[in-house]
C-alpha positions in Angstrom: -34.0 -2.8 -4.2 -31.0 -4.4 -2.3 -28.7 -6.7 -4.1 -26.3 -8.9 -2.0 -22.7 -8.9 -3.2 -20.7 -11.8 -1.6 -16.9 -11.5 -1.6 -15.8 -15.2 -1.8 -12.1 -15.0 -2.8 -10.3 -15.8 0.4 -8.7 -19.0 1.4 -8.5 -18.8 5.3 -4.9 -19.9 5.9 -5.4 -19.6 9.7 -8.0 -22.4 9.5 -5.5 -24.9 8.0 -5.6 -27.9 7.7 -9.4 -27.9 7.1 -9.2 -24.9 4.8 -7.0 -25.3 1.8 -6.2 -23.1 -1.3 -8.6 -25.2 -3.4 -11.2 -25.8 -0.6 -11.5 -22.4 1.3 -13.2 -21.8 4.6 -16.3 -20.2 3.1 -17.1 -23.7 1.6 -16.6 -25.6 4.8 -19.1 -26.5 7.6 -17.2 -24.8 10.4 -19.9 -23.9 12.9 -23.0 -25.6 11.4 -23.1 -29.2 10.4 -25.8 -28.5 7.8 -24.5 -25.3 6.2 -21.2 -23.9 5.1 -20.2 -20.3 5.9 -21.3 -19.1 2.4 -24.6 -20.9 2.7 -25.1 -19.3 6.1 -24.4 -15.9 4.6 -26.9 -16.5 1.8 -29.5 -17.8 4.3 -29.0 -14.7 6.5 -29.6 -12.4 3.5 -32.9 -14.2 2.8 -33.9 -13.9 6.5 -33.5 -10.2 6.1 -36.2 -10.3 3.5 -33.8 -9.7 0.6 -35.0 -11.8 -2.4 -32.8 -10.3 -5.1 -30.4 -12.7 -6.8 -27.0 -12.4 -5.3 -23.8 -11.5 -7.1 -20.8 -13.6 -5.9 -17.3 -12.6 -6.7 -14.7 -15.4 -6.5 -11.6 -16.7 -8.1 -11.4 -19.3 -10.9 -10.2 -22.2 -8.7 -13.3 -22.0 -6.5 -16.0 -21.4 -9.2 -17.5 -24.9 -9.2 -17.4 -25.2 -5.4 -19.3 -21.9 -5.1 -21.8 -22.9 -7.8 -22.4 -26.2 -6.0 -23.0 -24.4 -2.7 -25.6 -22.2 -4.3 -27.2 -25.1 -6.2 -27.7 -27.0 -3.0 -29.8 -24.1 -1.7 -31.7 -23.6 -4.9 -30.3 -20.1 -5.3 -29.7 -18.7 -8.7 -27.3 -15.8 -8.9 -24.4 -14.2 -10.8 -20.9 -15.7 -10.3 -18.2 -13.3 -11.4 -14.6 -14.6 -11.7 -11.6 -12.6 -10.8 -8.8 -13.3 -13.3 -6.3 -12.3 -10.6 -6.3 -11.4 -6.9 -6.5 -7.6 -6.7 -8.1 -7.0 -3.3 -11.5 -5.7 -2.4 -11.6 -2.4 -4.3 -11.4 -4.1 -7.6 -13.6 -7.1 -6.6 -16.4 -4.8 -5.5 -16.0 -2.8 -8.7 -16.7 -5.9 -10.8 -20.0 -6.3 -9.0 -20.8 -2.6 -9.2 -20.2 -2.4 -13.0 -22.3 -5.5 -13.4 -25.3 -4.4 -11.4 -25.2 -0.9 -12.9 -26.2 -2.5 -16.2 -29.5 -3.9 -14.9 -30.3 -2.2 -11.6 -28.4 1.1 -11.4 -30.6 2.4 -8.5 -30.2 -0.6 -6.3 -28.1 -0.7 -3.1 -25.3 -3.1 -3.0 -25.0 -5.0 0.3 -21.4 -6.1 0.2 -20.6 -9.0 2.6 -17.6 -11.3 3.1 -18.9 -14.8 2.4 -17.1 -16.3 5.3 -18.4 -14.3 8.3 -20.7 -15.5 11.0 -23.8 -13.6 12.2 -26.6 -15.4 13.9 -28.7 -12.4 15.1 -30.6 -11.9 11.8 -33.1 -9.6 13.3 -30.6 -7.0 14.5 -28.6 -7.4 11.4 -31.7 -6.8 9.3 -32.4 -3.6 11.3 -28.9 -2.3 10.6 -29.2 -3.1 6.9 -32.5 -1.2 6.7 -30.9 1.8 8.5 -27.8 1.7 6.2 -30.0 1.5 3.1 -31.6 4.9 3.9 -28.2 6.6 3.8 -27.0 4.5 0.9 -29.9 5.6 -1.3 -28.9 9.2 -0.5 -25.5 8.7 -2.0 -23.5 7.7 1.2 -20.9 5.0 1.3 -21.9 3.0 4.4 -19.9 0.6 6.4 -21.1 -1.5 9.4 -19.3 -1.0 12.7 -19.4 -3.7 15.3 -19.9 -2.6 18.9 -16.7 -3.9 20.5 -17.1 -6.1 23.6 -13.4 -6.3 24.4 -10.1 -4.9 23.2 -9.5 -7.1 20.2 -6.1 -6.8 18.5 -7.0 -8.9 15.4 -9.5 -6.4 13.9 -9.2 -3.0 12.4 -11.2 -0.1 14.1 -13.5 2.6 12.8 -13.4 5.9 14.6 -16.9 7.6 14.5 -17.8 11.3 15.0 -20.7 10.1 17.1 -21.4 6.8 18.8 -24.5 4.6 18.8 -26.1 5.9 15.6 -25.4 6.5 12.0 -22.4 8.8 11.9 -19.7 10.2 9.6 -16.4 8.4 9.8 -13.5 10.2 11.4 -10.8 7.7 10.7 -9.9 4.1 10.0 -7.3 2.4 12.2 -5.2 -0.7 11.4 -5.1 -3.6 13.8 -3.7 -2.2 17.1 -1.6 -3.5 19.9 -3.4 -4.4 23.2 -2.9 -1.0 24.9 -4.1 0.9 21.9 -7.1 -1.4 21.5 -8.0 -0.9 25.2 -7.8 2.9 24.7 -10.1 2.6 21.6 -12.7 0.6 23.6 -12.5 3.0 26.6 -12.9 6.0 24.3 -16.4 5.0 23.4 -16.5 6.1 19.8 -14.7 3.2 18.1 -16.1 0.2 16.3 -14.6 -3.0 15.0 -14.3 -2.8 11.3 -16.6 -5.6 9.9 -15.6 -5.4 6.2 -19.3 -5.1 5.3 -20.5 -2.1 3.2 -23.6 -0.7 1.5 -23.9 1.8 -1.4 -25.2 2.3 -4.9 -23.1 1.4 -7.9 -23.1 5.0 -9.0 -21.8 6.2 -5.6 -19.1 3.6 -5.3 -17.8 3.8 -8.9 -17.8 7.6 -8.6 -15.6 7.6 -5.6 -13.4 4.8 -7.1 -12.9 6.9 -10.2 -11.9 9.9 -8.1 -9.6 8.3 -5.6 -8.4 5.1 -7.5 -8.6 5.9 -11.2 -6.1 3.1 -12.1 -8.4 0.6 -10.5 -11.5 2.1 -12.1 -9.9 2.2 -15.6 -8.6 -1.4 -15.3 -11.9 -2.9 -14.2 -13.9 -0.8 -16.7 -11.6 -2.2 -19.5 -11.9 -5.7 -18.1 -15.7 -5.4 -18.0 -15.8 -4.2 -21.6 -14.4 -7.6 -22.5 -17.0 -9.4 -20.3 -18.3 -12.8 -21.6 -20.2 -15.7 -20.2 -18.5 -19.1 -19.7 -21.0 -21.8 -18.7 -22.7 -20.3 -15.6 -19.9 -17.9 -14.9 -19.0 -14.3 -16.0 -15.4 -13.8 -17.0 -13.8 -10.5 -17.8 -10.6 -9.4 -19.6 -7.7 -11.0 -17.7 -4.9 -8.7 -19.0 -6.9 -5.6 -18.3 -8.0 -6.7 -14.8 -4.4 -7.7 -13.8 -3.4 -4.0 -14.4 -5.6 -2.9 -11.4 -3.5 -2.0 -8.4 -4.1 -4.3 -5.4 -5.8 -2.2 -2.7 -8.6 -2.6 -0.3 -11.8 -0.6 -0.3 -10.8 0.7 3.2 -7.4 2.0 2.1 -8.4 3.0 -1.4 -11.8 4.6 -0.9 -13.2 4.8 2.6 -10.1 6.6 4.1 -10.4 9.3 1.5 -14.0 9.8 0.7 -16.1 12.5 2.4 -19.2 10.4 1.8 -18.4 7.6 4.3 -20.6 6.9 7.3 -20.8 4.0 9.7 -24.0 2.3 11.0 -23.6 0.5 14.3 -24.4 -3.2 14.7 -24.7 -4.5 18.2 -25.5 -8.2 17.5 -23.2 -11.1 17.3 -20.5 -11.1 14.6 -17.2 -13.0 13.9 -15.0 -13.2 10.9 -14.2 -16.8 12.1 -10.6 -16.1 11.3 -9.0 -18.6 13.7 -9.5 -21.9 15.4 -10.0 -19.9 18.6 -13.0 -18.1 17.1 -14.4 -21.4 15.9 -14.1 -22.7 19.5 -15.9 -19.7 20.9 -18.9 -20.2 18.6 -19.1 -23.9 18.9 -21.4 -26.0 21.1 -19.5 -27.2 24.1 -20.0 -30.0 26.6 -20.0 -29.7 30.4 -16.1 -29.8 30.3 -15.9 -26.9 27.9 -14.9 -29.2 25.0 -16.2 -28.6 21.4 -16.1 -32.0 19.7 -16.9 -32.9 16.1 -16.5 -36.3 14.6 -15.5 -39.7 16.0 -13.8 -38.6 19.2 -13.2 -40.2 22.6 -11.8 -38.1 25.4 -10.8 -38.6 29.1 -10.0 -35.8 31.5 -10.0 -33.2 28.7 -11.1 -29.7 29.3 -11.7 -26.5 27.2 -10.5 -28.1 24.0 -11.5 -28.0 20.3 -11.2 -31.4 18.6 -12.3 -32.2 15.1 -12.0 -35.6 13.4 -12.1 -35.9 9.7 -12.2 -39.6 8.9 -10.9 -41.6 11.8 -11.1 -42.1 15.6 -9.3 -39.3 17.5 -8.6 -39.8 21.3 -7.2 -37.4 23.8 -6.3 -37.9 27.5 -5.4 -35.4 30.2 -5.0 -32.2 28.1 -6.3 -28.7 28.5 -7.0 -25.7 26.2 -5.9 -27.5 23.0 -7.0 -27.4 19.4 -6.7 -30.7 17.6 -7.7 -30.7 14.0 -7.5 -34.0 12.1 -8.0 -34.4 8.4 -7.2 -37.3 6.0 -3.6 -36.1 5.3 -2.7 -33.6 8.0 -3.0 -33.2 11.8 -2.7 -29.9 13.7 -2.1 -29.8 17.5 -1.7 -26.5 19.3 -2.6 -24.4 22.2 -5.9 -22.6 21.4 -4.1 -19.3 22.4 -1.7 -19.9 19.6 -4.3 -20.1 16.8 -3.2 -16.8 15.2 0.2 -18.4 14.6 -1.1 -21.1 12.2 -0.4 -18.8 9.3 3.3 -19.1 10.2 3.2 -22.9 9.8 1.3 -22.5 6.5 4.0 -20.2 5.2 6.6 -22.8 6.1 4.7 -25.5 4.3 4.3 -23.2 1.3 8.1 -22.7 1.2 8.5 -26.4 1.2 6.0 -26.8 -1.7 3.8 -29.1 0.3 0.7 -30.2 -1.5 -1.2 -30.3 1.8 -1.5 -26.5 1.5 -3.3 -26.6 -1.8 -5.8 -29.4 -1.6 -7.1 -32.2 0.6 -6.4 -35.9 0.1 -9.9 -35.9 -1.2 -10.2 -33.5 -4.1 -13.5 -32.2 -5.5 -13.9 -31.6 -9.2 -17.0 -30.5 -11.2 -17.4 -34.1 -12.5 -17.1 -35.6 -9.0 -14.1 -36.3 -6.7 -11.0 -38.4 -6.2 -9.0 -39.5 -3.2 -5.4 -40.8 -3.2 -5.4 -44.2 -1.4 -1.7 -45.1 -2.0 1.2 -43.4 -3.6 4.6 -44.7 -4.5 7.5 -43.6 -6.8 6.1 -45.4 -9.8 2.5 -46.0 -8.9 -0.6 -44.3 -7.5 -4.0 -45.7 -6.4 -7.1 -43.5 -6.4 -10.7 -43.9 -5.4 -12.7 -42.0 -8.0 -16.4 -41.0 -7.9 -18.1 -39.6 -11.0 -21.4 -37.8 -10.9 -24.4 -39.0 -12.9 -24.2 -37.7 -16.5 -20.6 -36.4 -16.0 -18.2 -36.8 -18.9 -14.4 -36.4 -18.5 -11.9 -34.9 -20.9 -10.6 -36.9 -23.9 -6.9 -37.3 -23.0 -3.7 -39.2 -23.3 -0.7 -40.0 -21.0 2.8 -40.4 -22.4 4.5 -41.9 -19.3 2.0 -44.1 -17.5 -0.7 -46.7 -17.9 -3.9 -46.9 -16.0 -6.2 -49.7 -14.9 -9.8 -49.0 -13.9 -11.9 -51.3 -11.7 -15.6 -50.5 -11.5 -17.0 -50.8 -7.9 -20.5 -49.5 -8.5 -22.4 -47.9 -11.3 -22.0 -47.9 -15.1 -19.0 -46.6 -17.0 -18.9 -45.8 -20.7 -15.2 -46.0 -21.6 -13.8 -44.9 -24.9 -10.2 -45.9 -25.9 -9.3 -44.7 -29.4 -12.3 -45.4 -31.5 -13.6 -48.2 -29.3 -16.3 -47.7 -26.7 -17.2 -50.2 -24.0 -19.8 -50.3 -21.2 -18.5 -51.6 -17.9 -20.5 -52.6 -14.8 -19.5 -53.4 -11.2 -16.7 -56.0 -10.9 -15.5 -55.3 -14.4 -12.2 -53.6 -15.3 -10.3 -52.2 -18.2 -6.6 -51.4 -18.9 -5.4 -48.2 -20.7 -1.9 -48.5 -22.1 0.6 -45.6 -22.3 -0.3 -43.5 -25.3 -4.0 -44.6 -25.5 -6.4 -41.7 -26.1 -9.3 -42.2 -23.7 -12.2 -40.8 -21.9 -14.9 -41.8 -19.4 -18.6 -41.0 -19.2 -21.1 -41.9 -16.5 -24.4 -42.5 -18.4 -26.3 -43.7 -15.3 -28.4 -41.9 -12.7 -26.2 -43.0 -9.8 -22.6 -42.3 -8.8 -20.0 -44.2 -10.7 -17.5 -45.5 -8.2 -14.2 -46.9 -9.4 -10.6 -47.6 -8.4 -7.8 -46.2 -10.7 -4.3 -47.7 -10.6 -1.6 -45.6 -12.3 1.8 -47.2 -13.1 4.7 -45.8 -15.0 7.9 -43.7 -15.1 6.1 -40.5 -14.2 3.1 -40.2 -11.8 2.3 -36.5 -11.7 -0.3 -34.1 -12.9 1.7 -32.8 -15.8 1.6 -36.1 -17.7 -1.6 -35.4 -19.6 -2.6 -34.0 -23.0 -6.3 -33.1 -23.3 -8.1 -33.0 -26.6 -11.5 -31.9 -25.2 -12.5 -30.3 -21.9 -16.1 -30.1 -20.8 -15.2 -27.9 -17.9 -13.3 -25.0 -19.5 -9.9 -25.4 -17.9 -10.9 -27.5 -14.9 -8.9 -30.7 -14.7 -11.0 -33.2 -16.7 -10.4 -36.7 -15.6 -9.1 -39.0 -12.9 -6.0 -40.0 -14.9 -4.6 -36.4 -15.0 -5.2 -35.6 -11.3 
């Protein structure tokens, strides 16, 4: 049996402004208009003939997004939440301890949730080949046959090239001259970050080479409990795990490591340049997505989020437009986006954390207008969704129903509102909102008061276990 383990904890800073801390790249339609990267990964696993329920490891902020992505595909799996970011050695250990309880003899196929592989047949062959060695106790990694001297990837040095081989060494991202030497040497692969082994083999090596990680995760798993559709573990115990990658912590030390070559297409989609390379292009070499009009434009990547974008007389650009941010750069500078992101973080800009349209488990909201003492939001509530019972101390709210049915409770009074009806909530009113219908509840919320921020809320009940519970508090 092969059990897919998807690592879905990243945020993809180099793909800002489309990828945000609360809406990471694995949940975005980057190369396929019909599927996100994590959905493409799940589909690829199924095309390999692997029917076992996947184990997905992600952080708390992304749990509802990940669950929704799986629900859209009709896939039921295990979603494990990392209480803190502790790198891949600890994340994989969570999945290994979990699977060991119900399928100790299975092979874990560990895959980053945000990589792109379209050649499913060749990938399936590599998985089958790796599984033979994994079932014999080996810790397998997948080496990508390098097609050019890439400086953005780590490299795996193999004892033999072109077949399953013991690993001689792992090498960090090289400079161009070193990468060229690696490619010319003939026994180096790109490090894909994909692995395969049994829970017993991985946990045994983890205990030997990273006992602090092993002990912390084991303790955290001893405090394991279920929260809605998610598995949580002991937060304090898990946070004591050293932050170290599986490469540095295990694979560089173990004598059981081997590499299986994969010669098909592969990309970690780690930059806008890589998105451009994998996108469909017109006769001028342009990759266009959205409402776009161009004149005399060549070899450019242009994405429009919600409005018309035009370009005239430019070459080799990436233009990425969203509701609240615009990125314009040379495609060759795509690796430098992270520098801009770091500057925005230093300035505490909200555009780093979330989009203007924010998704919540109950629906979504979008800020339409924002002033010093007021805020206007367009709110959509899913059928059957119920928001937290809450109160605001510094602002009043006015709700106008656009479409659907709202069951509004203020204090002990409940009222049903339909389209074109409205209600006012005074400062200090305890209130909640429920969509009892079978269609989306669409409303406008106007906040006014001395403070318009996310901290002005006291919740008395929360149907989403820590997820912000209503439009008024967001």
